N, C-alpha and C positions, 0 to 999 in steps of 0.2 A: 967411253962416253963418262964423263965427271957428274959424278951424286953432288947432292949440294952439299954436305961436309966439306966438300974438295976430295976424296975420293973415288979412285978409278974404277968402274964398276968395267968387272973382263965379263960378258954373255960366257964364256967358256965355262967358269965357276959356275952359274947354273946346268949349265948341261947334265943329264941326267932326269930330267924333270919328265911329268907326263902332261904338261901344260906351263904354258907362261902367260900372263893376263897383263898387258901394258895398257897402264891410266894415266890419260892425260885431265891433267888434275892441278888448282889451282889453290892461291892461299886470299884469294879475294871474291871474287866470285861465291853471291850465295848461293850456285844451284849446285857444284860443284859442293862446297861448303854442305848441302845437305846431306850429303852421300857418305861422307865421311865416316860415319858412323858404322856404316853398313861395309863400306871400304875395309875398315880395320877388322871387322868381325870376320869376314869373306878369307883373308887376308892370316888372316889366325883359324881360322876353319880350316882351308885345303893345302896351305903350308903343308902344314906332317902330311898330306895325301900326295904331295907331289905336286904342285901346280905352285910356282915359281910369283906374285905380283910383283910390279916394276913401277913405281909413279913416276911421271915425267912433267916436269912442266916448262911450259914454253914464253910464260910470259917476263915481258920484260923487265915490265916496274917491280916485279918480286925480285927480293934481293936472296942469295943461299942464307944467311939470313934469317930469313922471314921465312924458308922454307924448312928450315929447319926446326928451329920453333915449332912450327905449325905440323907439324909431322909428332914431334914428342908431345902436344895438346892432345890432338887425336889419337893417339895409339897406334901410332902408321907402323908397324913392325917391318914392313919393308924399306927399299933404300927408293930415295928422288932422285931422278937424274935432272941435273938443269941443263936447260934443252938450248941453251945458248947461239941468237941469230934463229929462232926456232928453225934451228935444221930440218931435224926430225918431223915434227910438226905437218913442213910440208910436205918430206917426205912419207908419211900417211895420207895428211891429204886429212887430219885432222882440223875440225874448224870449228870446237868446244868445249866448254870442261862442266863437269866431264865427258871425256870419249872413253870407251874402254878396245881392245882386240884381244881376242885372245887365239893364240896359237897351240895348234900339236904339238907331242915332241921334238917333228921335226921338224921345225919353225913354217907351219906351214898354217896359214891366216884359216879359221876356220869363223868367228866370226867381229 
């Protein structure tokens, strides 16, 4: 899947982590934005402990440039994927932003 920056993110590059946090987020949603500082702090705290954070933006009205700027402005140190066509959101059944999924080291859904 492509990041909002245009670069590919290969999940294999994240192997060896203790856990994976996938967060469906938005740039324009006030509820999602209310959690920005908390998400940035969690990623900063838990990345050194082996937890990978990945943001996913599925909103068609939010272009990649806006997502990149939003990530910089909010101090997101984790990649943000652009989910064109809501493919991943549909696969996960994500309905709102933010919506978070936590996987263990073997990619078993835990939360």
